[in-house]
C-alpha positions in Angstrom: 0.0 0.0 0.0 2.8 2.4 0.9 4.5 1.6 -2.5 1.3 2.4 -4.4 0.9 5.7 -2.5 4.5 6.8 -3.3 4.1 5.8 -6.9 0.8 7.7 -7.2 2.5 10.7 -5.6 5.4 10.6 -8.1 3.0 10.3 -11.0 1.0 13.3 -9.7 4.2 15.4 -9.3 5.1 14.4 -12.9 1.7 15.6 -14.1 1.8 18.9 -12.3 5.3 19.6 -13.6 3.9 21.3 -16.7 4.6 20.9 -20.4 6.1 24.2 -21.7 9.5 23.6 -20.0 9.8 20.4 -22.0 10.4 22.5 -25.1 12.9 24.9 -23.5 16.0 23.1 -24.7 14.9 23.7 -28.3 14.3 27.4 -27.7 17.7 27.7 -25.9 19.6 26.1 -28.8 17.9 28.4 -31.2 18.7 31.4 -29.0 22.4 30.5 -28.9 22.5 30.1 -32.7 20.7 33.4 -33.3 22.9 35.3 -30.8 26.1 34.0 -32.3 25.0 34.7 -35.8 24.0 38.3 -34.8 27.1 39.1 -32.9 29.7 37.6 -35.2 27.9 38.5 -38.4 28.7 35.0 -39.6 25.9 32.9 -41.2 24.7 29.7 -39.7 23.4 27.0 -42.0 19.9 26.2 -40.6 19.3 22.6 -39.8 15.9 21.7 -41.0 16.1 18.0 -40.4 13.0 16.5 -38.7 13.5 14.6 -35.5 12.4 11.1 -36.2 13.0 8.1 -33.9 12.0 5.7 -36.7 10.2 3.3 -34.4 9.1 -0.1 -35.8 5.4 -0.7 -36.7 3.6 -1.8 -33.5 1.8 -4.8 -35.1 5.0 -6.1 -36.6 6.4 -6.9 -33.2 3.4 -9.0 -32.0 4.0 -12.7 -31.4 1.1 -15.1 -32.4 0.0 -17.0 -29.3 -1.5 -20.5 -29.5 -4.5 -20.9 -27.4 -5.0 -23.8 -25.0 -7.5 -26.3 -26.3 -9.3 -28.1 -23.4 -12.3 -30.3 -23.9 -15.2 -29.9 -21.5 -15.1 -33.5 -20.4 -11.5 -33.0 -19.2 -12.7 -30.6 -16.6 -14.7 -33.3 -14.8 -11.6 -35.5 -14.6 -9.8 -32.8 -12.5 -10.9 -32.9 -8.9 -10.4 -29.8 -6.7 -8.7 -27.9 -9.6 -10.0 -24.4 -10.4 -8.9 -24.7 -14.0 -12.4 -24.5 -15.3 -13.1 -21.1 -13.8 -10.0 -19.7 -15.6 -11.0 -21.1 -18.9 -14.5 -19.8 -18.5 -13.1 -16.4 -17.7 -11.0 -16.3 -20.9 -14.0 -17.4 -23.0 -16.2 -14.5 -21.9 -16.7 -11.6 -24.3 -14.6 -9.4 -22.0 -11.9 -12.1 -21.7 -11.5 -12.3 -25.5 -10.6 -8.6 -25.7 -8.1 -8.4 -22.9 -5.5 -5.6 -22.9 -1.9 -7.0 -23.3 -1.2 -6.4 -19.6 -4.5 -8.0 -18.5 -3.7 -11.0 -20.8 -0.3 -11.3 -19.2 -1.6 -11.3 -15.6 -4.3 -13.9 -16.7 -1.7 -16.2 -18.3 0.6 -15.8 -15.4 -2.2 -16.8 -12.9 -3.3 -19.7 -15.2 0.2 -21.1 -15.3 0.3 -21.0 -11.5 -3.0 -22.8 -11.3 -1.8 -25.5 -13.8 1.3 -26.0 -11.7 -0.8 -26.3 -8.6 -3.2 -28.8 -10.2 -0.3 -30.8 -11.6 1.3 -31.2 -8.2 -2.0 -32.6 -6.8 -2.4 -35.3 -9.4 -1.3 -38.8 -8.6 1.2 -40.3 -11.0 -1.3 -42.8 -12.4 -4.0 -40.2 -12.8 -5.6 -40.4 -16.3 -5.1 -36.7 -16.8 -1.4 -36.7 -15.9 -0.1 -36.7 -19.5 -2.6 -34.1 -20.7 -1.9 -31.8 -17.8 1.8 -32.1 -18.5 1.2 -31.1 -22.1 -0.9 -28.1 -21.1 1.7 -27.0 -18.6 4.5 -27.2 -21.2 2.4 -25.2 -23.7 1.6 -22.5 -21.2 5.2 -22.3 -19.9 6.3 -21.8 -23.5 3.7 -19.2 -24.2 4.1 -17.0 -21.1 7.4 -15.2 -22.2 5.7 -14.5 -25.5 2.7 -13.0 -23.8 5.1 -10.9 -21.7 6.8 -9.7 -24.9 3.5 -8.8 -26.4 2.7 -6.8 -23.2 6.0 -4.9 -23.7 5.4 -4.1 -27.4 1.6 -4.0 -27.8 0.6 -2.1 -24.6 -0.1 1.5 -25.6 1.7 2.7 -22.5 5.0 1.0 -23.3 4.9 1.5 -27.0 4.3 5.3 -26.6 6.9 5.6 -23.8 9.6 4.2 -26.2 8.5 5.7 -29.5 6.4 8.8 -29.2 6.8 12.3 -27.6 6.1 15.8 -28.8 8.8 17.4 -26.7 12.1 16.9 -24.8 13.5 16.5 -21.3 13.6 19.5 -19.1 16.3 18.3 -16.7 14.2 18.3 -13.5 11.8 16.1 -11.6 9.0 16.6 -14.1 11.0 14.3 -16.5 9.9 11.3 -14.3 13.3 9.6 -14.0 12.5 7.7 -10.8 9.0 6.4 -11.9 10.4 5.4 -15.3 13.3 3.5 -13.7 11.0 1.7 -11.3 8.6 0.9 -14.1 11.2 -0.5 -16.5 12.8 -2.5 -13.7 9.4 -3.9 -12.7 8.4 -4.9 -16.2 11.8 -6.5 -16.8 11.5 -8.6 -13.6 7.7 -9.3 -13.6 8.1 -12.5 -15.7 9.9 -14.1 -12.7 7.5 -12.8 -10.1 5.7 -15.5 -8.1 2.5 -13.4 -7.7 1.5 -10.3 -9.7 -0.5 -7.5 -8.4 -2.5 -6.3 -11.4 -3.1 -2.8 -9.9 0.6 -2.3 -9.3 1.4 -3.4 -12.9 -1.1 -0.9 -14.3 0.4 1.9 -12.1 3.8 1.3 -13.5 2.5 1.3 -17.1 0.6 4.5 -16.4 3.7 6.2 -15.0 5.7 5.2 -18.1 3.1 6.5 -20.4 2.8 9.9 -18.5 6.6 10.4 -18.5 7.6 8.9 -21.8 11.1 9.5 -20.7 12.9 7.1 -23.1 11.3 8.8 -26.1 12.0 12.3 -24.6 15.6 11.3 -23.9 16.2 10.0 -27.4 14.5 13.0 -29.0 16.6 15.4 -26.9 19.9 13.7 -27.8 18.9 13.8 -31.5 17.9 17.5 -31.3 21.3 18.4 -29.7 23.2 16.3 -32.2 21.3 18.0 -35.1 21.6 21.6 -33.8 25.2 21.7 -32.6 27.1 21.2 -35.9 26.0 24.5 -37.5 27.0 26.3 -34.3 30.3 24.4 -34.4 30.9 25.4 -38.0 30.4 29.1 -37.0 32.8 28.8 -34.1 35.4 27.2 -36.4 35.0 30.0 -38.9 35.2 32.6 -36.1 38.5 31.1 -34.9 39.9 31.1 -38.4 39.0 34.7 -39.0 40.1 36.0 -35.6 42.4 39.0 -35.8 44.4 39.3 -32.6 46.1 42.6 -33.8 42.7 44.3 -33.7 41.9 46.4 -30.7 38.4 45.2 -30.8 39.3 41.5 -30.6 39.7 41.4 -26.8 36.3 43.0 -26.3 34.7 40.6 -28.7 36.2 37.6 -26.9 34.7 38.9 -23.7 31.3 39.0 -25.3 31.8 35.5 -26.7 32.7 34.3 -23.2 29.5 35.9 -21.9 27.4 34.2 -24.6 28.9 30.9 -23.7 28.5 31.4 -20.0 24.9 32.9 -20.0 23.4 31.0 -22.8 25.3 27.7 -23.3 26.8 26.8 -19.9 23.8 28.0 -17.9 21.1 26.6 -20.1 22.3 23.9 -22.6 24.9 22.1 -20.5 22.7 21.5 -17.4 20.1 19.7 -19.6 22.9 17.8 -21.4 24.3 16.8 -18.0 20.9 15.5 -16.9 20.6 13.6 -20.1 23.9 11.9 -19.4 22.6 11.1 -15.9 19.4 9.6 -17.3 21.4 7.5 -19.7 23.5 6.2 -16.9 20.4 5.3 -14.8 18.3 3.8 -17.6 20.8 2.2 -20.0 21.1 -1.0 -17.9 17.3 -1.4 -18.4 17.6 -0.8 -22.1 20.5 -3.3 -22.2 18.4 -5.9 -20.4 15.5 -5.3 -22.7 17.7 -5.6 -25.8 19.4 -8.8 -24.6 16.2 -10.5 -23.4 15.7 -13.7 -25.4 12.0 -12.9 -26.0 12.3 -9.3 -27.0 11.3 -9.0 -30.7 14.3 -8.3 -32.9 12.6 -5.1 -34.3 12.3 -3.7 -30.8 15.9 -4.7 -29.8 17.3 -3.1 -32.9 15.3 0.1 -32.4 16.2 0.5 -28.7 19.9 -0.3 -29.4 20.0 2.3 -32.2 18.7 4.9 -29.7 20.7 4.2 -26.6 24.0 3.3 -28.4 24.4 4.8 -31.9 22.3 7.9 -31.4 23.6 8.5 -27.9 27.2 8.2 -29.2 26.6 10.7 -32.0 25.1 13.2 -29.5 28.1 12.8 -27.2 30.5 13.3 -30.1 28.8 16.4 -31.3 28.7 17.8 -27.8 32.4 17.2 -27.3 33.3 18.8 -30.6 31.3 21.9 -29.7 32.9 22.2 -26.3 36.4 21.9 -27.7 35.7 24.7 -30.2 34.5 26.9 -27.4 37.7 26.2 -25.6 39.7 27.2 -28.6 37.8 30.5 -28.8 38.7 31.2 -25.2 42.4 30.6 -25.9 42.5 33.0 -28.8 45.0 35.8 -28.6 46.5 34.5 -25.4 
């Protein structure tokens, strides 16, 4: 109960964090670009590339699940086994349209019931072989049902693939609830008993935060917007005239631009992005390496937290090094 209260409180804090701040990094990058262009009178080539995570099609990642075929007369051969009630629940109109998370909870419970019923049967029971077959089929299916929950649930799919904005670098990004949610989903397959309400809370938190998608959009935005700024800085360095009396004053202004606009606004968000990567990359690695994760999802996630992240870090480092060269001019 305490855990649910804390999780609900974190989700509420996330919701109240507001939305406008999640576009601030884009505005700040634009402001740096415009200020440098105006001050140096050097042109910046505008980057018009669209931020696109290139997520796989949702339905392409769904595993087909073979249903368990049980004849009615077999129910009567199983004394004190509640298997019939579970099959009946699945065959209702509501049961046939279960959400992926509901289906996973159902299949997890059903497997536990089968295991319990199996343990109660005598070795010479006429249903022994049939029960063993059902148990083997459901044991094989459960990881696939889990994988479908990860790819077909609207909450997880949107958390990994869709966001209209970026990280802000504060608690409204939802780092803690996202980390808890991902760790929970990655471990729930091995859980003895699943609390359906707790599962839904984690899914809702991931949906509200959409931190993976926001992180990956942010690193792509920075990687796209920094090269034109770096090109301007490189050109400024090449054209610097240290014999000019104005150069020292210009360099002072350049330092102020860096300090007030880049160091105070861009770098803190980038620092938080690095922190989020450090905190969540183990979960991404676990998801990618999980034997039941569909290859399309594995390839997509790896492209974001490895290739795209490395490009962002390279572009960031190149830009910082150019600023450092500017500061060393005429010294």
